[in-house]
C-alpha positions in Angstrom: -36.4 13.4 -13.7 -34.2 11.3 -11.4 -33.2 12.8 -8.1 -29.7 14.5 -8.0 -26.9 12.2 -6.9 -24.2 13.1 -4.4 -20.7 11.9 -4.6 -19.6 10.5 -1.3 -15.9 9.9 -1.1 -14.6 7.0 0.9 -11.9 7.9 3.4 -9.0 5.5 3.2 -7.8 4.1 6.5 -5.0 1.7 7.4 -5.2 -0.4 10.5 -2.6 -2.7 12.0 -2.2 -5.0 15.0 1.1 -6.1 16.4 2.6 -7.0 19.8 4.7 -3.7 20.0 3.7 -0.1 19.3 6.7 0.2 17.0 5.8 -2.8 14.9 2.1 -1.8 14.7 3.2 1.7 13.4 5.5 0.1 10.8 2.8 -2.3 9.8 0.2 0.5 9.4 2.6 2.4 7.2 3.1 -0.8 5.1 -0.6 -1.3 4.8 -1.3 2.2 3.4 -3.2 3.6 1.7 -6.2 1.5 2.7 -5.5 -1.8 4.3 -5.5 -4.1 7.4 -2.3 -5.8 8.5 -2.0 -8.2 11.5 1.5 -9.2 12.4 1.2 -12.3 14.5 3.9 -12.8 17.2 5.4 -15.8 15.4 5.6 -13.8 12.1 7.3 -10.7 13.5 10.8 -11.5 12.2 9.5 -12.5 8.8 7.7 -9.2 8.5 10.5 -7.0 9.9 13.7 -8.5 8.5 13.2 -7.7 4.8 12.2 -4.1 5.4 14.6 -1.3 4.4 16.6 0.3 7.3 14.7 3.5 6.8 11.6 1.9 8.3 13.3 1.9 11.7 12.4 4.9 13.9 15.3 7.3 14.1 16.7 6.2 10.7 16.3 9.2 8.4 18.1 9.8 5.1 21.5 10.6 6.7 21.5 7.7 9.1 20.3 5.4 6.3 23.2 6.6 4.1 25.7 5.9 6.9 24.3 2.3 7.3 24.2 1.8 3.5 27.9 2.7 3.3 28.6 -0.2 5.6 26.4 -2.6 3.6 23.4 -2.5 5.9 20.4 -2.2 3.7 17.6 -4.2 5.5 16.5 -4.5 9.1 17.9 -8.1 9.0 21.3 -6.6 8.2 21.1 -4.2 11.1 19.8 -6.9 13.5 22.9 -9.1 12.6 25.2 -6.3 13.7 26.4 -6.4 17.3 25.2 -3.4 19.4 28.7 -2.0 20.0 29.3 -1.9 16.2 26.1 0.1 15.7 27.0 2.4 18.5 30.4 3.0 16.9 28.6 3.9 13.6 25.7 5.9 14.9 26.6 7.1 18.4 25.5 5.7 21.8 21.8 6.7 21.9 21.0 6.2 18.2 23.0 3.0 17.9 21.3 1.4 21.0 17.9 2.5 19.8 18.3 1.2 16.2 19.7 -2.1 17.5 16.7 -2.5 19.9 14.2 -1.7 17.2 15.9 -4.0 14.7 15.2 -6.8 17.3 11.6 -5.5 17.8 12.3 -4.3 21.3 10.6 -1.0 22.0 11.3 0.2 25.5 8.4 2.7 25.7 5.3 1.1 27.0 1.9 1.9 25.5 0.3 4.5 27.7 -3.4 4.7 27.8 -4.7 8.3 27.9 -8.2 9.3 28.2 -10.5 9.3 25.2 -9.1 11.6 22.6 -12.1 11.6 20.2 -15.7 10.7 20.2 -17.5 9.1 17.3 -21.1 8.5 16.3 -22.7 6.7 13.5 -26.2 6.3 12.1 -27.4 4.3 9.2 -29.6 6.1 6.7 -31.3 3.0 5.4 -31.9 2.0 1.8 -34.7 4.4 0.8 -33.8 7.4 -1.3 -33.1 10.6 0.6 -33.3 14.1 -0.7 -30.3 16.4 -0.4 -32.2 18.4 2.2 -32.8 15.2 4.3 -29.1 14.2 4.1 -28.0 17.8 5.0 -30.4 17.8 7.9 -29.1 14.5 9.2 -25.5 15.5 8.9 -26.1 18.8 10.7 
């Protein structure tokens, strides 16, 4: 009788690399559910411009609707608007923030905090392991 098999589920993970935190987060969301996306500095506009305005931080359904009413559908459309025009539409803080993000300017620096998690890994090898052996190793 063959040994019992265990179903081991893979955990999907998305990873992105970009010059700004904002762009890395957007790229990670774009790469989901299980992908790697690197946005090179010379490809930032090409990546960002065609995205829908809702990909910009701070642009939720109501803000997106306000932008759509004015024909602003993509990040490229928003980036083409002068900052004072966006401020007139969205208010001072939101207009300035959305304008900056549409130009891939994110004023918050990446802050390094201490380690937030600890990981460990160990290979089990290729030989067959019993359920008890696997359980003992996991414990």
